[in-house]
C-alpha positions as CSV (number, residue, x, y, z in Angstrom):
1,X,0.0,0.0,0.0
2,X,2.9,2.4,0.7
3,X,4.7,1.6,-2.6
4,X,2.5,4.0,-4.7
5,X,3.3,6.9,-2.3
6,X,7.1,6.1,-2.6
7,X,6.7,6.1,-6.4
8,X,4.8,9.4,-6.3
9,X,7.6,10.9,-4.1
10,X,10.3,9.7,-6.4
11,X,8.5,10.9,-9.5
12,X,8.0,14.3,-7.9
13,X,11.7,14.6,-7.1
14,X,12.5,13.6,-10.6
15,X,10.1,16.1,-12.0
16,X,11.7,18.9,-9.9
17,X,15.1,17.9,-11.1
18,X,13.9,18.1,-14.8
19,X,12.2,21.5,-14.3
20,X,14.1,24.4,-15.7
21,X,15.3,27.2,-13.4
22,X,13.4,29.6,-15.6
23,X,10.1,28.4,-14.2
24,X,8.9,31.2,-11.8
25,X,7.9,30.1,-8.3
26,X,4.8,32.3,-8.8
27,X,3.3,33.8,-11.9
28,X,0.0,35.6,-12.6
29,X,-2.1,35.1,-15.8
30,X,-5.2,36.9,-17.0
31,X,-7.8,34.9,-18.9
32,X,-10.1,37.3,-20.7
33,X,-13.4,35.7,-21.6
34,X,-16.7,36.8,-23.1
35,X,-18.1,36.6,-19.6
36,X,-15.4,38.6,-17.8
37,X,-11.8,38.3,-16.7
38,X,-10.2,35.7,-14.4
39,X,-6.8,36.3,-12.8
40,X,-5.0,33.2,-11.8
41,X,-1.8,32.5,-9.8
42,X,0.4,29.7,-10.8
43,X,2.5,27.7,-8.3
44,X,5.8,26.9,-10.1
45,X,7.4,25.5,-7.0
46,X,4.8,22.7,-6.6
47,X,4.0,22.1,-10.2
48,X,7.0,23.2,-12.3
49,X,6.4,21.1,-15.3
50,X,2.8,22.0,-15.6
51,X,3.4,25.7,-15.0
52,X,6.2,25.7,-17.6
53,X,3.9,24.0,-20.1
54,X,1.0,26.4,-19.4
55,X,3.1,29.5,-19.6
56,X,4.6,28.3,-22.9
57,X,1.1,27.9,-24.3
58,X,0.1,31.3,-23.0
59,X,3.1,32.9,-24.6
60,X,2.4,31.2,-28.0
61,X,-1.2,32.6,-28.0
62,X,-2.5,29.0,-27.9
63,X,-5.5,29.7,-25.6
64,X,-6.7,32.8,-27.5
65,X,-10.1,32.0,-29.2
66,X,-10.5,28.7,-27.5
67,X,-13.7,28.0,-25.5
68,X,-14.9,26.7,-22.2
69,X,-16.5,23.6,-23.7
70,X,-17.6,21.8,-20.5
71,X,-19.4,23.7,-17.8
72,X,-21.0,21.8,-14.9
73,X,-22.6,23.7,-12.0
74,X,-21.4,22.5,-8.6
75,X,-18.4,20.9,-10.2
76,X,-16.1,22.8,-12.6
77,X,-15.6,24.6,-15.9
78,X,-13.2,23.2,-18.5
79,X,-11.5,24.8,-21.5
80,X,-8.5,25.2,-23.6
81,X,-8.9,22.3,-26.0
82,X,-11.5,23.4,-28.6
83,X,-12.2,26.3,-30.9
84,X,-15.6,28.0,-31.3
85,X,-16.8,25.3,-33.7
86,X,-15.9,22.6,-31.0
87,X,-13.0,21.3,-33.2
88,X,-10.1,19.9,-31.3
89,X,-7.3,22.3,-30.8
90,X,-4.9,20.2,-28.8
91,X,-1.1,20.6,-29.1
92,X,1.3,17.7,-29.6
93,X,2.8,15.9,-26.6
94,X,1.7,15.3,-23.0
95,X,3.1,16.2,-19.7
96,X,3.8,14.2,-16.5
97,X,1.1,14.2,-13.9
98,X,2.1,16.3,-10.9
99,X,-0.9,15.5,-8.8
100,X,1.2,14.3,-5.9
101,X,2.5,17.9,-5.2
102,X,0.5,18.5,-2.0
103,X,-2.0,20.9,-3.6
104,X,-5.7,20.0,-3.2
105,X,-8.6,20.3,-5.5
106,X,-10.5,23.0,-3.7
107,X,-12.9,25.7,-4.9
108,X,-11.0,28.1,-7.1
109,X,-8.1,25.9,-7.9
110,X,-6.8,25.6,-11.5
111,X,-6.2,22.0,-12.6
112,X,-4.9,20.1,-15.6
113,X,-7.6,18.1,-17.4
114,X,-6.6,14.7,-18.7
115,X,-7.9,11.4,-20.1
116,X,-8.1,8.2,-18.0
117,X,-4.4,7.7,-18.5
118,X,-2.7,9.7,-15.7
119,X,0.0,11.3,-17.9
120,X,-2.2,12.4,-20.8
121,X,-2.6,16.1,-20.0
122,X,-1.8,18.5,-22.8
123,X,-3.4,21.9,-22.6
124,X,-7.0,21.6,-21.3
125,X,-7.5,22.9,-17.8
126,X,-10.4,23.3,-15.5
127,X,-11.3,25.5,-12.5
128,X,-13.1,23.9,-9.6
129,X,-16.3,25.7,-8.5
130,X,-16.6,23.5,-5.4
131,X,-14.2,21.5,-3.3
132,X,-13.5,18.3,-5.3
133,X,-11.2,16.3,-3.0
134,X,-12.2,13.1,-4.9
135,X,-10.0,14.3,-7.7
136,X,-6.9,14.3,-5.4
137,X,-4.4,11.4,-5.6
138,X,-5.0,8.4,-3.5
139,X,-2.6,5.6,-2.5
140,X,-3.9,3.4,-5.3
141,X,-4.5,5.9,-8.1
142,X,-3.4,9.2,-9.7
143,X,-5.3,12.4,-9.2
144,X,-5.7,15.6,-11.2
145,X,-2.8,18.0,-10.9
146,X,-3.6,21.4,-9.3
147,X,-1.1,24.0,-10.5
148,X,-2.8,27.3,-9.6
149,X,-5.7,29.2,-8.1
150,X,-8.1,32.0,-8.9
151,X,-6.9,35.3,-7.5
152,X,-9.7,37.5,-8.9
153,X,-12.8,36.7,-10.9
154,X,-14.3,33.8,-9.1
155,X,-17.7,35.5,-9.7
156,X,-16.9,35.1,-13.5
157,X,-16.1,31.4,-12.9
158,X,-19.4,30.9,-11.1
159,X,-21.2,32.8,-13.9
160,X,-19.7,30.5,-16.5
161,X,-20.5,27.4,-14.5
162,X,-24.2,28.4,-14.5
163,X,-24.7,29.2,-18.2
164,X,-27.3,27.2,-20.0
165,X,-25.7,24.1,-21.5
166,X,-26.8,21.3,-23.8
167,X,-25.2,18.7,-26.1
168,X,-22.9,20.1,-28.7
169,X,-20.4,18.9,-31.3
170,X,-19.0,15.6,-30.1
171,X,-20.2,16.1,-26.6
172,X,-23.4,14.6,-25.1
173,X,-23.9,17.3,-22.5
174,X,-22.5,20.3,-20.7
175,X,-21.6,22.5,-23.7
176,X,-22.6,26.2,-23.3
177,X,-25.5,27.0,-25.7
178,X,-23.8,30.4,-26.2
179,X,-20.1,29.8,-26.5
180,X,-17.9,31.1,-23.7
181,X,-14.8,32.2,-25.5
182,X,-11.3,32.8,-24.1
183,X,-10.6,35.9,-26.1
184,X,-7.1,36.3,-24.8
185,X,-4.9,34.8,-22.2
186,X,-1.6,36.4,-21.2
187,X,1.0,36.6,-18.4
188,X,0.8,39.6,-16.1
189,X,4.1,41.3,-15.5
190,X,5.4,40.9,-11.9
C-alpha cells in the first residue's frame, strides 16, 4: 500500500530535477473571456512542469479564441482544447502528472484536465467551482494536478458554470449554448 506513495515521491523529485530554473515560483495570468476576466496565480514550486507548459502555451497565444467547452454547476468549468466550432485544438505531446504535489482540488483551484491515462494532460485545464477532493491522488490511483488558483474573478467562474448548456459537437452534454470564449490569455508582469 505504501509503494505507490514512494513512487509518487520519487516521481515528484525527478520532475523537480527536470524542471528548468526559468520556471517562476509564482506567476499571474489573465484569462479574458466573453463573460469577464479571471486572474489566476500559478505555483511553479509545486507544479514546475505544468506551469512551464501552461506559460509556454500562454506565450504562444494557444488559448486565444478557444472556448470553455464543458461547464458543470457545482463541479467545474473546463476549457483550452477546442475552438468556437468545437473542433479539437490540442497541441502535440503530453506532460507528466504532478498530482502528488501537495495541492488539493479546492474551490477556485486551476487543474490540468486529462484522459483516463494519468500522464495524458496536454493543454486543457479546469477550474473547480466547489471542493473536489475526490480528484486528489490516493494511494492506489493518480489524481488531477492542481497548479494554480483564482486570485480574482471567481464570480466570473461561477457565472460561466451556470450558463445554459446542452449537447454540442461531439459532446453529449454540458456545452454552453452560447459559446464562452477565451478571447485572450496572457501573463501579467510581476
